C-alpha positions as CSV (number, residue, x, y, z in Angstrom):
1,M,-8.3,12.5,5.4
2,G,-4.9,12.8,3.7
3,K,-3.7,12.0,0.3
4,E,-1.0,9.5,-0.4
5,T,0.7,8.8,-3.7
6,V,1.5,5.2,-4.8
7,N,4.4,4.5,-7.1
8,T,6.1,1.2,-8.1
9,S,8.9,0.2,-10.5
10,G,6.7,-2.7,-11.5
11,A,4.8,-0.2,-13.8
12,P,6.1,2.4,-16.1
13,A,7.1,5.7,-14.6
14,A,4.6,8.5,-15.2
15,I,5.2,10.2,-18.5
16,G,3.9,13.5,-17.3
17,P,3.1,15.4,-14.1
18,Y,1.0,12.8,-12.4
19,S,1.3,9.8,-10.0
20,Q,0.7,6.2,-10.9
21,A,-2.0,6.2,-8.2
22,V,-3.3,8.3,-5.4
23,R,-5.0,7.0,-2.3
24,V,-7.6,9.1,-0.5
25,G,-9.3,7.4,2.4
26,Q,-10.5,4.0,1.4
27,F,-10.2,4.6,-2.3
28,L,-7.3,4.3,-4.7
29,F,-7.4,6.1,-8.0
30,A,-5.0,4.5,-10.5
31,S,-4.0,6.6,-13.4
32,G,-4.5,5.3,-16.9
33,Q,-1.9,2.8,-18.0
34,L,-0.8,2.2,-21.6
35,G,0.7,-1.0,-22.8
36,L,4.3,0.2,-22.0
37,D,6.9,-2.2,-20.9
38,P,8.0,-1.0,-17.4
39,V,11.6,-1.8,-18.0
40,S,12.2,-0.5,-21.5
41,G,9.5,2.1,-21.6
42,E,8.6,0.9,-25.1
43,L,5.0,0.4,-26.3
44,R,4.1,-3.3,-26.9
45,E,3.2,-4.3,-30.4
46,G,-0.6,-4.6,-31.2
47,I,-3.8,-4.3,-29.3
48,E,-3.6,-7.7,-27.6
49,A,-0.1,-7.1,-26.2
50,Q,-0.8,-3.5,-25.2
51,T,-4.0,-4.6,-23.4
52,R,-2.2,-7.4,-21.5
53,Q,0.6,-5.0,-20.6
54,A,-1.7,-2.2,-19.5
55,L,-3.5,-4.6,-17.2
56,A,-0.3,-6.0,-15.8
57,N,1.0,-2.5,-15.1
58,L,-2.2,-1.7,-13.2
59,Q,-1.9,-5.0,-11.3
60,A,1.6,-3.9,-10.2
61,V,0.2,-0.5,-9.0
62,L,-2.6,-2.3,-7.1
63,A,0.0,-4.6,-5.5
64,A,2.1,-1.6,-4.4
65,A,-1.1,-0.3,-2.6
66,G,-1.9,-3.7,-1.1
67,A,-4.8,-4.4,-3.4
68,T,-5.8,-6.8,-6.1
69,V,-8.1,-6.8,-9.1
70,K,-10.8,-8.2,-6.7
71,D,-10.8,-4.8,-5.1
72,V,-11.5,-2.8,-8.3
73,V,-14.9,-1.1,-8.3
74,K,-14.7,0.9,-11.6
75,T,-12.6,0.9,-14.7
76,T,-12.5,3.1,-17.7
77,I,-11.1,1.9,-21.0
78,F,-10.0,4.3,-23.7
79,L,-9.7,2.8,-27.2
80,V,-8.3,4.5,-30.3
81,D,-10.4,2.1,-32.5
82,M,-13.7,0.7,-31.2
83,A,-13.1,-2.2,-33.7
84,D,-10.7,-3.5,-31.0
85,F,-13.4,-3.8,-28.4
86,A,-13.9,-7.5,-28.7
87,I,-10.2,-8.3,-28.3
88,V,-9.9,-6.0,-25.3
89,N,-13.1,-7.4,-23.8
90,R,-11.8,-10.9,-24.1
91,I,-8.5,-10.1,-22.4
92,Y,-10.3,-8.0,-19.7
93,A,-12.5,-11.0,-18.9
94,E,-9.4,-13.1,-18.3
95,V,-8.4,-10.7,-15.5
96,F,-11.9,-10.0,-14.1
97,K,-13.3,-13.5,-13.9
98,E,-15.8,-13.1,-11.0
99,E,-17.8,-10.1,-10.0
100,P,-16.3,-7.7,-12.6
101,P,-16.2,-4.0,-11.7
102,A,-18.4,-1.3,-13.2
103,R,-16.9,-0.1,-16.5
104,S,-17.0,2.5,-19.2
105,T,-15.4,2.1,-22.6
106,V,-14.9,5.1,-24.9
107,Q,-13.3,5.7,-28.2
108,V,-10.7,8.6,-28.3
109,A,-9.0,10.4,-31.1
110,A,-5.5,9.5,-29.9
111,L,-3.5,8.4,-26.8
112,P,0.0,9.3,-25.6
113,K,2.9,7.6,-27.4
114,N,0.4,6.5,-30.1
115,G,-1.0,3.8,-27.8
116,L,-4.0,1.8,-28.8
117,V,-5.6,1.3,-25.4
118,E,-5.4,3.0,-21.9
119,I,-7.1,1.7,-18.8
120,E,-7.7,3.4,-15.5
121,M,-9.1,2.1,-12.2
122,I,-10.9,3.1,-9.0
123,V,-10.2,0.6,-6.2
124,W,-11.6,0.0,-2.8
125,V,-8.7,-0.4,-0.4
126,G,-10.5,-0.3,2.9
127,D,-8.9,0.8,6.1
């Protein structure tokens, strides 16, 4: 079983030594995405805009791997401020309308580029 990296210009380029996603067998492991605009590389303003952009970035990565949010089996959300949980949860529910994946949400001390939210995904991509 080989390992294949997935990269797309539809999401921001990695800001460190990592891939946007890696496929191994029937699973895709999507690296955490911040609310960075993929064209300008600038962080969106505020928790709502950053959450929407992070999810859009992840959807672009999924599309590059031939997957959609319906294929997501697990997400992890990293928040700088747990007081933002309700806002993030509302936006997340707009994306995962039916049969949402398993999820963990944790508060962290800080995120790269002073982001407010980062989201990563594990995706079933099948054969």
